[in-house]
Each structure stands twice: as structure tokens, then as C-alpha cells.
LOTOR-733485 format. One record per residue (C-alpha): z, y, x; residue in one letter. Coordinates in steps of 0.1 Angstrom, whole numbers. Last residue first. Layout:
residues N
<pt><pz>Z</pz><py>Y</py><px>X</px><type>a</type></pt>
...
END
This chain:
residues 132
<pt><pz>2</pz><py>-162</py><px>-29</px><type>a</type></pt>
<pt><pz>-18</pz><py>-177</py><px>-1</px><type>v</type></pt>
<pt><pz>-51</pz><py>-178</py><px>-19</px><type>e</type></pt>
<pt><pz>-55</pz><py>-140</py><px>-20</px><type>r</type></pt>
<pt><pz>-43</pz><py>-136</py><px>16</px><type>t</type></pt>
<pt><pz>-76</pz><py>-129</py><px>34</px><type>e</type></pt>
<pt><pz>-90</pz><py>-108</py><px>5</px><type>d</type></pt>
<pt><pz>-59</pz><py>-87</py><px>2</px><type>l</type></pt>
<pt><pz>-58</pz><py>-81</py><px>40</px><type>a</type></pt>
<pt><pz>-95</pz><py>-71</py><px>39</px><type>a</type></pt>
<pt><pz>-87</pz><py>-46</py><px>11</px><type>l</type></pt>
<pt><pz>-59</pz><py>-31</py><px>31</px><type>v</type></pt>
<pt><pz>-80</pz><py>-30</py><px>63</px><type>a</type></pt>
<pt><pz>-110</pz><py>-14</py><px>46</px><type>t</type></pt>
<pt><pz>-88</pz><py>12</py><px>29</px><type>a</type></pt>
<pt><pz>-72</pz><py>20</py><px>62</px><type>r</type></pt>
<pt><pz>-106</pz><py>23</py><px>79</px><type>p</type></pt>
<pt><pz>-115</pz><py>50</py><px>53</px><type>t</type></pt>
<pt><pz>-138</pz><py>43</py><px>24</px><type>a</type></pt>
<pt><pz>-166</pz><py>69</py><px>18</px><type>e</type></pt>
<pt><pz>-171</pz><py>96</py><px>-7</px><type>y</type></pt>
<pt><pz>-199</pz><py>121</py><px>-11</px><type>y</type></pt>
<pt><pz>-198</pz><py>154</py><px>-30</px><type>r</type></pt>
<pt><pz>-229</pz><py>171</py><px>-41</px><type>w</type></pt>
<pt><pz>-235</pz><py>208</py><px>-47</px><type>r</type></pt>
<pt><pz>-245</pz><py>215</py><px>-11</px><type>g</type></pt>
<pt><pz>-232</pz><py>186</py><px>9</px><type>d</type></pt>
<pt><pz>-195</pz><py>181</py><px>4</px><type>k</type></pt>
<pt><pz>-178</pz><py>153</py><px>22</px><type>r</type></pt>
<pt><pz>-148</pz><py>134</py><px>9</px><type>r</type></pt>
<pt><pz>-129</pz><py>106</py><px>26</px><type>t</type></pt>
<pt><pz>-113</pz><py>76</py><px>10</px><type>a</type></pt>
<pt><pz>-81</pz><py>55</py><px>13</px><type>l</type></pt>
<pt><pz>-58</pz><py>82</py><px>26</px><type>g</type></pt>
<pt><pz>-38</pz><py>85</py><px>-6</px><type>a</type></pt>
<pt><pz>-50</pz><py>120</py><px>-13</px><type>d</type></pt>
<pt><pz>-86</pz><py>108</py><px>-9</px><type>v</type></pt>
<pt><pz>-80</pz><py>79</py><px>-33</px><type>l</type></pt>
<pt><pz>-64</pz><py>103</py><px>-58</px><type>d</type></pt>
<pt><pz>-95</pz><py>126</py><px>-55</px><type>s</type></pt>
<pt><pz>-117</pz><py>96</py><px>-61</px><type>l</type></pt>
<pt><pz>-97</pz><py>88</py><px>-93</px><type>a</type></pt>
<pt><pz>-101</pz><py>124</py><px>-106</px><type>h</type></pt>
<pt><pz>-139</pz><py>124</py><px>-98</px><type>s</type></pt>
<pt><pz>-143</pz><py>90</py><px>-116</px><type>v</type></pt>
<pt><pz>-124</pz><py>102</py><px>-146</px><type>a</type></pt>
<pt><pz>-145</pz><py>134</py><px>-148</px><type>s</type></pt>
<pt><pz>-177</pz><py>114</py><px>-145</px><type>e</type></pt>
<pt><pz>-165</pz><py>93</py><px>-174</px><type>s</type></pt>
<pt><pz>-157</pz><py>56</py><px>-171</px><type>v</type></pt>
<pt><pz>-179</pz><py>25</py><px>-168</px><type>d</type></pt>
<pt><pz>-171</pz><py>16</py><px>-132</px><type>v</type></pt>
<pt><pz>-206</pz><py>12</py><px>-118</px><type>l</type></pt>
<pt><pz>-223</pz><py>39</py><px>-139</px><type>p</type></pt>
<pt><pz>-200</pz><py>65</py><px>-125</px><type>e</type></pt>
<pt><pz>-203</pz><py>55</py><px>-88</px><type>l</type></pt>
<pt><pz>-238</pz><py>69</py><px>-82</px><type>e</type></pt>
<pt><pz>-231</pz><py>102</py><px>-99</px><type>c</type></pt>
<pt><pz>-198</pz><py>105</py><px>-80</px><type>v</type></pt>
<pt><pz>-218</pz><py>103</py><px>-47</px><type>c</type></pt>
<pt><pz>-217</pz><py>74</py><px>-23</px><type>l</type></pt>
<pt><pz>-212</pz><py>73</py><px>15</px><type>s</type></pt>
<pt><pz>-225</pz><py>46</py><px>38</px><type>g</type></pt>
<pt><pz>-234</pz><py>9</py><px>33</px><type>d</type></pt>
<pt><pz>-212</pz><py>4</py><px>3</px><type>a</type></pt>
<pt><pz>-187</pz><py>-25</py><px>2</px><type>a</type></pt>
<pt><pz>-157</pz><py>-3</py><px>11</px><type>d</type></pt>
<pt><pz>-168</pz><py>24</py><px>-14</px><type>l</type></pt>
<pt><pz>-172</pz><py>-1</py><px>-41</px><type>l</type></pt>
<pt><pz>-139</pz><py>-18</py><px>-35</px><type>r</type></pt>
<pt><pz>-121</pz><py>16</py><px>-34</px><type>a</type></pt>
<pt><pz>-139</pz><py>25</py><px>-67</px><type>l</type></pt>
<pt><pz>-127</pz><py>-7</py><px>-83</px><type>r</type></pt>
<pt><pz>-91</pz><py>-1</py><px>-72</px><type>y</type></pt>
<pt><pz>-92</pz><py>35</py><px>-84</px><type>r</type></pt>
<pt><pz>-105</pz><py>24</py><px>-118</px><type>t</type></pt>
<pt><pz>-80</pz><py>-5</py><px>-121</px><type>e</type></pt>
<pt><pz>-49</pz><py>16</py><px>-111</px><type>d</type></pt>
<pt><pz>-26</pz><py>-2</py><px>-87</px><type>g</type></pt>
<pt><pz>-48</pz><py>7</py><px>-57</px><type>l</type></pt>
<pt><pz>-35</pz><py>43</py><px>-58</px><type>a</type></pt>
<pt><pz>1</pz><py>31</py><px>-60</px><type>s</type></pt>
<pt><pz>-5</pz><py>10</py><px>-29</px><type>m</type></pt>
<pt><pz>-19</pz><py>39</py><px>-10</px><type>a</type></pt>
<pt><pz>8</pz><py>63</py><px>-22</px><type>a</type></pt>
<pt><pz>35</pz><py>37</py><px>-12</px><type>r</type></pt>
<pt><pz>21</pz><py>36</py><px>23</px><type>d</type></pt>
<pt><pz>19</pz><py>73</py><px>25</px><type>r</type></pt>
<pt><pz>56</pz><py>76</py><px>15</px><type>a</type></pt>
<pt><pz>66</pz><py>49</py><px>40</px><type>l</type></pt>
<pt><pz>49</pz><py>65</py><px>70</px><type>g</type></pt>
<pt><pz>82</pz><py>76</py><px>85</px><type>d</type></pt>
<pt><pz>92</pz><py>40</py><px>89</px><type>t</type></pt>
<pt><pz>113</pz><py>20</py><px>66</px><type>f</type></pt>
<pt><pz>109</pz><py>-16</py><px>79</px><type>a</type></pt>
<pt><pz>122</pz><py>-10</py><px>114</px><type>t</type></pt>
<pt><pz>152</pz><py>11</py><px>105</px><type>e</type></pt>
<pt><pz>160</pz><py>-14</py><px>76</px><type>r</type></pt>
<pt><pz>158</pz><py>-43</py><px>100</px><type>l</type></pt>
<pt><pz>181</pz><py>-25</py><px>124</px><type>r</type></pt>
<pt><pz>206</pz><py>-21</py><px>95</px><type>e</type></pt>
<pt><pz>203</pz><py>-58</py><px>87</px><type>l</type></pt>
<pt><pz>212</pz><py>-68</py><px>122</px><type>e</type></pt>
<pt><pz>242</pz><py>-45</py><px>122</px><type>d</type></pt>
<pt><pz>253</pz><py>-60</py><px>88</px><type>l</type></pt>
<pt><pz>249</pz><py>-95</py><px>104</px><type>r</type></pt>
<pt><pz>271</pz><py>-85</py><px>133</px><type>q</type></pt>
<pt><pz>297</pz><py>-70</py><px>110</px><type>e</type></pt>
<pt><pz>298</pz><py>-102</py><px>89</px><type>v</type></pt>
<pt><pz>301</pz><py>-124</py><px>119</px><type>d</type></pt>
<pt><pz>329</pz><py>-101</py><px>132</px><type>s</type></pt>
<pt><pz>348</pz><py>-105</py><px>99</px><type>d</type></pt>
<pt><pz>349</pz><py>-143</py><px>103</px><type>c</type></pt>
<pt><pz>326</pz><py>-171</py><px>91</px><type>c</type></pt>
<pt><pz>327</pz><py>-209</py><px>89</px><type>e</type></pt>
<pt><pz>301</pz><py>-236</py><px>84</px><type>g</type></pt>
<pt><pz>274</pz><py>-214</py><px>98</px><type>l</type></pt>
<pt><pz>250</pz><py>-212</py><px>68</px><type>e</type></pt>
<pt><pz>275</pz><py>-216</py><px>40</px><type>a</type></pt>
<pt><pz>301</pz><py>-194</py><px>57</px><type>s</type></pt>
<pt><pz>273</pz><py>-168</py><px>63</px><type>l</type></pt>
<pt><pz>265</pz><py>-167</py><px>26</px><type>l</type></pt>
<pt><pz>301</pz><py>-165</py><px>16</px><type>r</type></pt>
<pt><pz>308</pz><py>-136</py><px>40</px><type>h</type></pt>
<pt><pz>276</pz><py>-119</py><px>27</px><type>l</type></pt>
<pt><pz>289</pz><py>-122</py><px>-8</px><type>r</type></pt>
<pt><pz>323</pz><py>-109</py><px>2</px><type>q</type></pt>
<pt><pz>307</pz><py>-80</py><px>21</px><type>r</type></pt>
<pt><pz>287</pz><py>-70</py><px>-9</px><type>t</type></pt>
<pt><pz>317</pz><py>-73</py><px>-32</px><type>e</type></pt>
<pt><pz>336</pz><py>-50</py><px>-9</px><type>s</type></pt>
<pt><pz>365</pz><py>-63</py><px>12</px><type>m</type></pt>
END
């Protein structure tokens, strides 16, 4: 029996009082179904969104876009995050790539807005801040 199966056998024995190989197999089947449920096709996009918010500048920009009443231009966001216009543009591009912002070009200006996904993620963070 592999080390993993042995550890699982010990865990189930502690929980159930006794354990046999079929109990271990049943639990492994349950865990496999859990993996299939948890690891959906959207996992890469989810990780990209979380990674994007892991950077302070991108996180602040996402918060600003979410709080804004409409779209904002790079030149409006730059003074609010205290980084260069180039850094703001790059961070916004990352947010767009991660599905957390949209970009609209109007002549020579580019406007950004939070997506519903960004709003939902930030709201979830706000709602659960005190829980952790």
C-alpha cells in the first residue's frame, strides 16, 4: 500500500473506528469527484485574475475602476496610484488580459472600466475581510 493510501487508511480508521480497503477506495473516489468539481476549465483565467490582483498597483487600479462612476483614462488614474503613466498602462493591460477591466479607445484616448467579474471579486473580498 502506498504511503498516501496508508495515511488515508489511518485517517479513516481514526474517524470511523475501523477501516478497510473498500473505505479507502470509496474516499479516493469521493476525492477524485471533488477534484473534477474544483478544477474547472476556467482555472487558468481564475488564477490570472488572482495573480493580477496580487500586485499592489493593479489591485489599486482595479479598486479605482470599480469605485468609479464610469470609465477612466490613464491620465486620470496616474496621479491616483503614484506610478508612471507607462506603469499604469502596463498594469491596466494586465487587468484587461485577466478579465478584470475593459478597454475602449476613443480617438487618441483609452478608457478603462471594471468588469462585473472584478466587481464581484472585490465585493467578495470586502464581505469576507473580517472573517479571515
